[in-house]
N, C-alpha and C positions, 0 to 999 in steps of 0.2 A: 644587521638588520636595519633598514632605513627608518628614520625617525617617523613616527605615526603608524608604522606597519605592525599589526598585531600578530603575535606568535600564534600558530595554528591551534594550539592547545587552548588559547584563550577565548576563541570564537566558538568553541563546541563542535566544530566540524570534524575534529579528530574522532569523535565518538560516533558521528552519523555517516561518514564516508564509507566505512567498511560495508554497510548494508547495501551499498550501490555497486557491488562487484560484479554484478551481471548473473548472479546465481539465485534462482528462486529460493532455494532452500536457506540461503543466508538471510533473506528477507523474512521468510517464515520464522526462523529461530528468533530473529530480532523482535518481530511483531508479537509473537506469543510471550515474550518476556516483558515487552514494553507495554502492551495494552492489557486491560482487565480480562481475565480468563473467560468470564461469562459473556464477553462480547462475541466470542467465536462459537461455531457449532460444537457440539460435544465431542466430535472426532478431530477437532482442531482445523487448522488451515490445510486445505488440500493441495499438494504439490502440483497436481494437474491443472488446477484452476489458477494458481498463482502463475504457473509457467505460461498458460494462455495469456494473461495479462502482460507478462513481460515481453511476449512477442507481438503485443498490440492487437490481439484478436478482439472482435467486437464483444463488448460486455452484454450479457443476457441476465434476465431476472434469475434463472437457476444459478448462474455464476455468483451473482451478488448474495444469493441465499446460501451458497457454499462458503462464502467469506465471512459473514456476520449473522448473528442471530435474529437481528431485527433492524428493519430500515423504517424510521418514523416518518420520513418525508422524501417519498420518491421524486416528487417535482424539484426539491432542492438538490437531490442527486443528479437529476437530468441537467439542471442549470450548471452545477459544478462541472459536469463532463463536458457540456457544450463549451464552457469557458476555457477548458484546457484542450478542447478539440479531440477528446477520446471517443471513439465510435461505441455506440450502444444500441440495443434493440430490446425494449422492455415489453413489446407487444406479444 
């Protein structure tokens, strides 16, 4: 390994890259373990909703509400989505 090159295990990517395997179920399993349980609806993350996001479908208010129990700042969410160029329609 070249001088100054970090070993993959040292930068933490080894733990994060598996969730980006293109399978929504993998993300759901990771998120439900990583985030606090009360953050999600009582039925957990719905595969259908996460799959829609994986395919870049327009994010709607019902989709957001299927992913998290509470959004405290819808305007901040709009700004974040605008910043990354993700389509949404909350009307």
